[in-house]
C-alpha positions as CSV (number, residue, x, y, z in Angstrom):
1,M,-111.7,-76.8,47.4
2,R,-114.0,-74.3,49.0
3,T,-117.0,-73.0,47.0
4,Q,-115.6,-69.5,47.2
5,D,-112.3,-70.6,45.7
6,R,-114.1,-72.4,42.9
7,I,-116.1,-69.3,42.1
8,K,-112.9,-67.2,41.9
9,N,-111.1,-69.7,39.7
10,R,-114.1,-69.9,37.4
11,A,-114.2,-66.1,37.1
12,R,-110.5,-65.9,36.5
13,G,-110.5,-68.6,33.8
14,P,-111.4,-66.5,30.7
15,I,-108.9,-63.8,31.6
16,A,-106.2,-66.4,32.2
17,R,-107.0,-68.1,28.9
18,W,-107.0,-64.8,27.0
19,M,-103.6,-63.8,28.5
20,T,-102.2,-67.2,27.6
21,W,-103.2,-66.9,24.0
22,L,-102.0,-63.3,23.9
23,L,-98.5,-64.3,25.2
24,R,-98.3,-67.2,22.8
25,G,-99.5,-65.2,19.9
26,T,-97.1,-62.3,20.6
27,A,-94.1,-64.7,21.1
28,G,-94.9,-66.6,17.9
29,V,-95.7,-63.6,15.7
30,G,-92.8,-61.6,17.0
31,T,-90.2,-64.4,16.6
32,G,-91.6,-65.4,13.3
33,G,-91.5,-61.8,12.0
34,V,-88.0,-61.1,13.1
35,T,-86.8,-64.4,11.6
36,F,-88.5,-63.5,8.3
37,I,-86.9,-60.0,8.1
38,E,-83.5,-61.4,9.0
39,A,-83.8,-64.1,6.3
40,W,-85.1,-61.5,3.8
41,S,-82.1,-59.2,4.4
42,W,-79.7,-62.1,3.9
43,A,-81.5,-63.4,0.8
44,T,-81.5,-59.9,-0.8
45,P,-84.1,-60.7,-3.5
46,V,-84.4,-58.3,-6.4
47,V,-87.3,-56.0,-5.6
48,D,-88.8,-55.6,-9.1
49,A,-92.5,-56.1,-8.5
50,N,-95.1,-54.3,-6.4
51,W,-95.9,-57.4,-4.3
52,L,-92.3,-57.6,-3.2
53,A,-92.1,-53.9,-2.2
54,P,-94.1,-54.3,1.1
55,L,-91.9,-57.2,2.1
56,A,-88.8,-55.2,1.4
57,F,-90.3,-52.2,3.4
58,A,-91.0,-54.5,6.3
59,G,-87.4,-55.7,6.2
60,V,-86.0,-52.2,6.3
61,V,-88.3,-51.0,9.1
62,G,-87.9,-54.2,11.1
63,M,-84.1,-54.0,10.9
64,S,-84.3,-50.4,11.9
65,Y,-86.0,-51.2,15.2
66,V,-84.5,-54.6,16.2
67,L,-83.7,-53.2,19.6
68,V,-87.3,-52.5,20.2
69,I,-88.3,-55.9,19.0
70,G,-85.6,-57.5,21.2
71,L,-86.8,-55.6,24.3
72,A,-90.4,-56.6,23.6
73,G,-89.4,-60.2,23.3
74,L,-87.5,-60.0,26.6
75,V,-90.5,-58.6,28.4
76,V,-92.8,-61.3,26.9
77,A,-90.3,-64.0,27.8
78,G,-90.1,-62.8,31.4
79,I,-93.9,-62.7,31.8
80,A,-94.3,-66.1,30.2
81,A,-91.6,-67.6,32.5
82,A,-93.3,-66.1,35.6
83,A,-96.5,-67.8,34.4
84,R,-94.6,-71.1,34.0
85,M,-95.2,-71.0,30.2
86,F,-91.7,-72.1,29.5
87,L,-92.2,-73.0,25.8
88,T,-93.6,-69.6,25.1
89,A,-90.8,-68.0,27.1
90,G,-88.3,-69.9,25.0
91,V,-89.9,-68.8,21.7
92,A,-89.9,-65.2,22.8
93,A,-86.3,-65.4,24.0
94,A,-85.3,-66.9,20.7
95,G,-86.8,-63.8,19.0
96,T,-84.8,-61.6,21.2
97,A,-81.6,-63.5,20.4
98,I,-82.2,-63.3,16.6
99,A,-83.0,-59.5,16.8
100,T,-80.2,-58.4,19.1
101,G,-77.6,-61.2,19.1
102,P,-75.6,-60.0,16.1
103,L,-75.5,-56.4,17.4
104,I,-74.4,-57.5,20.9
105,A,-71.7,-59.8,19.5
106,V,-70.2,-57.0,17.4
107,W,-70.4,-54.5,20.3
108,L,-68.6,-56.9,22.7
109,T,-65.9,-57.9,20.3
110,G,-65.3,-54.6,18.4
111,S,-62.6,-52.1,19.2
112,A,-63.3,-48.4,19.1
113,T,-59.9,-47.7,17.3
114,V,-57.2,-49.9,15.8
115,P,-53.7,-48.9,14.8
116,P,-53.1,-48.6,11.1
117,A,-50.9,-51.2,9.4
118,S,-47.3,-50.3,8.6
119,G,-47.1,-48.4,5.4
120,A,-50.8,-47.5,5.3
121,A,-52.0,-44.1,4.1
122,E,-55.0,-42.6,5.7
123,I,-58.0,-40.6,4.5
124,V,-60.8,-39.1,6.7
125,V,-64.3,-38.8,5.3
126,L,-67.3,-36.9,6.8
127,S,-70.8,-37.2,5.6
128,A,-73.8,-35.1,6.6
129,N,-77.5,-34.9,5.6
130,V,-78.4,-31.3,6.1
131,L,-82.2,-31.6,5.8
132,Y,-83.1,-29.3,2.9
133,G,-80.2,-27.0,3.9
134,R,-81.7,-26.4,7.5
135,A,-78.6,-27.6,9.4
136,D,-76.7,-25.0,11.3
137,I,-73.5,-24.3,9.4
138,P,-71.3,-23.1,12.4
139,T,-72.1,-26.4,14.2
140,L,-71.3,-28.5,11.1
141,V,-68.1,-26.5,10.6
142,G,-67.2,-27.2,14.2
143,D,-67.5,-31.0,13.4
144,I,-65.4,-30.5,10.3
145,E,-62.7,-28.7,12.3
146,R,-62.7,-31.3,15.0
147,V,-62.6,-34.3,12.6
148,S,-60.5,-32.6,9.9
149,P,-61.8,-34.7,7.0
150,D,-60.1,-34.9,3.7
151,V,-63.4,-35.2,1.9
152,V,-66.8,-33.8,3.0
153,L,-70.0,-35.3,1.5
154,I,-73.2,-33.4,1.9
155,Q,-76.7,-34.6,1.1
156,E,-79.8,-32.3,0.7
157,P,-78.0,-29.0,0.3
158,T,-80.0,-26.2,-1.2
159,P,-78.1,-23.7,-3.5
160,G,-78.1,-21.2,-0.6
161,F,-76.7,-23.7,1.9
162,E,-74.1,-24.8,-0.6
163,R,-73.0,-21.3,-1.2
164,D,-72.8,-20.5,2.5
165,L,-70.9,-23.7,3.3
166,I,-68.4,-23.1,0.5
167,E,-67.9,-19.6,1.8
168,A,-67.2,-21.0,5.3
169,I,-64.8,-23.8,4.4
170,G,-64.0,-23.5,0.7
171,G,-60.6,-22.1,1.4
172,D,-59.6,-25.4,2.9
173,Y,-61.6,-27.5,0.5
174,P,-60.9,-26.0,-3.0
175,H,-61.9,-29.1,-5.0
176,I,-65.7,-29.0,-5.2
177,V,-68.4,-30.8,-7.1
178,R,-71.8,-29.0,-7.0
179,A,-75.1,-30.7,-7.5
180,S,-77.3,-28.7,-5.0
181,R,-81.1,-28.5,-5.6
182,P,-84.0,-26.7,-3.9
183,D,-85.5,-30.0,-2.8
184,A,-84.2,-33.1,-0.9
185,T,-82.2,-34.6,-3.7
186,G,-79.1,-32.3,-3.9
187,Q,-75.5,-33.1,-3.1
188,T,-72.2,-31.3,-2.7
189,T,-68.8,-32.9,-2.4
190,L,-65.8,-30.9,-1.1
191,S,-62.2,-32.2,-1.0
192,R,-58.9,-30.8,0.2
193,L,-57.2,-33.4,-2.0
194,P,-57.1,-32.8,-5.8
195,F,-59.1,-35.1,-8.0
196,A,-57.2,-37.8,-9.7
197,R,-59.9,-38.3,-12.4
198,P,-62.8,-36.1,-13.6
199,P,-65.6,-36.3,-11.0
200,A,-68.8,-38.2,-12.0
201,V,-72.4,-37.2,-11.3
202,R,-74.7,-40.2,-11.7
203,L,-78.4,-39.3,-12.2
204,V,-80.4,-42.2,-10.8
205,D,-84.1,-42.9,-11.4
206,A,-85.8,-41.8,-8.2
207,G,-88.9,-43.9,-8.6
208,S,-91.0,-40.8,-8.0
209,K,-93.6,-38.9,-9.9
210,T,-92.4,-35.5,-8.5
211,V,-88.6,-36.1,-8.7
212,A,-87.1,-37.5,-11.9
213,D,-83.7,-38.4,-10.7
214,W,-81.2,-38.1,-7.8
215,P,-77.6,-37.1,-8.3
216,Q,-74.9,-39.3,-6.8
217,I,-71.4,-37.7,-6.9
218,G,-68.3,-39.8,-7.4
219,V,-64.7,-38.5,-7.0
220,W,-61.3,-40.1,-7.2
221,V,-58.3,-38.9,-5.0
222,E,-54.8,-40.0,-4.4
223,V,-54.1,-41.3,-0.9
224,G,-50.4,-41.9,-0.6
225,A,-49.5,-44.4,-3.3
226,A,-53.1,-45.6,-3.6
227,E,-56.2,-44.2,-5.4
228,A,-59.5,-44.0,-3.5
229,E,-62.9,-43.8,-5.2
230,L,-65.5,-42.0,-3.0
231,W,-69.3,-41.9,-3.7
232,N,-71.6,-39.5,-2.0
233,V,-74.6,-41.8,-1.5
234,H,-78.3,-40.8,-0.9
235,L,-80.7,-43.6,-1.4
236,I,-84.3,-42.7,-1.9
237,P,-86.5,-43.4,1.2
238,P,-88.7,-46.5,0.9
239,V,-92.1,-44.7,1.3
240,G,-94.0,-46.4,-1.6
241,F,-93.9,-49.3,-4.0
242,R,-92.0,-47.3,-6.7
243,Q,-89.6,-45.8,-4.2
244,M,-88.9,-49.2,-2.6
245,R,-88.0,-50.6,-6.0
246,A,-85.9,-47.6,-6.8
247,Q,-84.0,-47.9,-3.5
248,D,-83.2,-51.5,-4.2
249,G,-82.1,-50.6,-7.7
250,M,-79.8,-47.8,-6.4
251,A,-78.3,-50.3,-3.9
252,R,-77.7,-52.8,-6.7
253,G,-76.1,-50.0,-8.7
254,F,-73.6,-49.3,-6.0
255,A,-73.0,-53.0,-5.6
256,E,-71.9,-53.0,-9.2
257,K,-69.6,-50.1,-8.5
258,L,-67.9,-52.2,-5.8
259,D,-67.5,-55.0,-8.4
260,E,-66.3,-52.8,-11.2
261,S,-64.1,-50.3,-9.4
262,T,-60.5,-50.0,-10.7
263,A,-59.3,-47.9,-7.7
264,D,-57.4,-49.4,-4.8
265,A,-60.2,-48.6,-2.4
266,I,-63.8,-47.5,-2.7
267,V,-65.8,-45.6,-0.1
268,L,-69.6,-45.3,-0.1
269,A,-70.8,-42.8,2.5
270,G,-74.0,-40.9,3.0
271,D,-77.7,-41.2,3.8
272,F,-78.7,-44.8,2.8
273,N,-82.2,-44.5,4.3
274,A,-81.7,-48.0,5.5
275,P,-80.1,-49.7,8.5
276,E,-76.9,-51.8,8.2
277,R,-78.7,-55.2,8.5
278,S,-81.3,-54.4,5.8
279,S,-81.2,-55.9,2.3
280,P,-79.9,-52.7,0.6
281,L,-76.9,-52.6,2.9
282,R,-76.4,-56.4,2.7
283,R,-76.0,-56.0,-1.1
284,L,-72.9,-54.0,-0.3
285,T,-71.5,-55.7,2.8
286,S,-71.8,-59.1,1.1
287,R,-69.3,-57.8,-1.5
288,G,-66.7,-56.9,1.1
289,A,-67.7,-53.4,2.1
290,E,-67.3,-52.8,5.8
291,S,-69.2,-50.3,7.9
292,V,-67.2,-48.0,10.0
293,H,-69.7,-48.5,12.9
294,H,-69.7,-52.2,12.5
295,G,-65.9,-52.5,12.1
296,R,-65.3,-50.3,15.2
297,G,-68.0,-51.9,17.4
298,R,-70.2,-48.8,17.4
299,V,-73.4,-50.5,16.4
300,F,-75.6,-48.7,18.9
301,E,-74.7,-45.2,17.6
302,W,-77.9,-43.9,16.1
303,T,-78.0,-41.0,13.5
304,W,-81.7,-40.5,12.8
305,P,-84.2,-39.1,13.7
306,V,-82.6,-36.7,16.2
307,S,-85.9,-35.5,17.6
308,K,-87.5,-38.9,18.4
309,A,-87.4,-40.9,21.6
310,L,-84.3,-43.0,22.1
311,L,-85.8,-46.3,21.3
312,L,-87.3,-44.9,18.0
313,R,-83.9,-43.8,16.7
314,T,-81.8,-45.9,14.3
315,R,-78.7,-45.5,12.1
316,I,-79.4,-44.9,8.4
317,D,-76.4,-42.8,7.7
318,Q,-73.5,-45.1,6.9
319,A,-69.8,-45.1,5.8
320,L,-68.7,-48.2,4.0
321,A,-65.3,-49.1,2.5
322,A,-63.6,-51.9,0.7
323,G,-60.2,-52.6,-0.7
324,R,-59.9,-53.8,-4.3
325,G,-57.4,-55.9,-6.1
326,G,-55.5,-57.1,-2.9
327,T,-55.4,-53.6,-1.3
328,A,-56.4,-53.5,2.4
329,A,-58.8,-50.8,3.4
330,V,-59.6,-50.8,7.2
331,W,-61.5,-48.3,9.2
332,V,-59.2,-47.4,12.1
333,D,-61.5,-44.8,13.8
334,G,-64.9,-43.2,13.3
335,G,-68.1,-42.0,14.9
336,R,-70.8,-39.5,14.5
337,G,-71.0,-35.7,14.6
338,S,-73.0,-33.3,16.7
339,P,-76.7,-32.5,16.4
340,N,-76.8,-29.5,14.1
341,G,-80.5,-28.7,13.3
342,S,-80.9,-31.5,10.8
343,D,-82.9,-34.6,11.6
344,H,-79.6,-36.6,10.9
345,R,-76.3,-36.6,12.7
346,P,-73.1,-36.6,10.6
347,V,-71.0,-39.7,10.4
348,W,-67.2,-39.8,9.9
349,G,-64.5,-42.4,9.5
350,R,-60.7,-42.6,9.2
351,L,-59.7,-45.2,6.6
352,A,-56.2,-46.8,6.4
353,I,-55.3,-48.0,2.9
354,T,-52.4,-50.4,2.5
355,P,-51.5,-50.7,-1.2
356,R,-50.9,-54.1,-2.7
């Protein structure tokens, strides 16, 4: 080798070694991290201690941005393969598969709509977080007119927003449960179907020093020969140790609702402040609740935050349903609503219920 080439190689050595360790470290940490948060969400440990709260938070955030993690792993795998670092490339590719594989599989095998079973009765549900009452009511009403839901679930309405929305659609939705508040904890449920039982308003510990409790509204309606139980869900965002524990406790409370419901079908819809593959949602899907987005293969439909770049958006607004006691409850259609001035987009679903 010529002296000049040896000098170049010697100068390039430290940079090459640094890049090698950077690729190996990124691949190892990334794949290890996504494996941990996937395992955490499946294990669904009870978050009842401060030291568990950061792990639960990492799981929620990690599952919110699995596409970003998967894309980063793909880039690292490509660079490593080009550098003939095939083991590192394989590790990074494994991380990409763990992060994005389940989503891609559902997307490829799901169907946007399915025909309802013979004899099934249908109910349409629309849920919208209106961001402290800042959503544009005419735009929201446009979604309601287009989807024609039987039940409308609103999170974060202020008293003024609640009043204006009822003025706009109350004639078509005369059965109303009001729990609006001047902060982010209020709810309103509006139904065109009469209530089969007295509505319930659960006041749940918010895990916050400034907000004592969050209302969660439950209503029961007749759908054909079946009874459906619908809960307006708003889980507290996991922004601190107390809040993370409170979010987990609220999710466990709704899991108990799934187990204890005496209705033929139960619907949980609203702002869960958590993505579908996170542990709060796995507490519910592991008990048979199916997401309208998952069931219809719409796993890439983000709902929040509207104003951020595409890769920083995720879906924390959900609609889940489960049949009870042998009754079949299947989402036959669904999707999301239009941007309306809130940082969330509405979600909706058409549920077919076939009584036992």
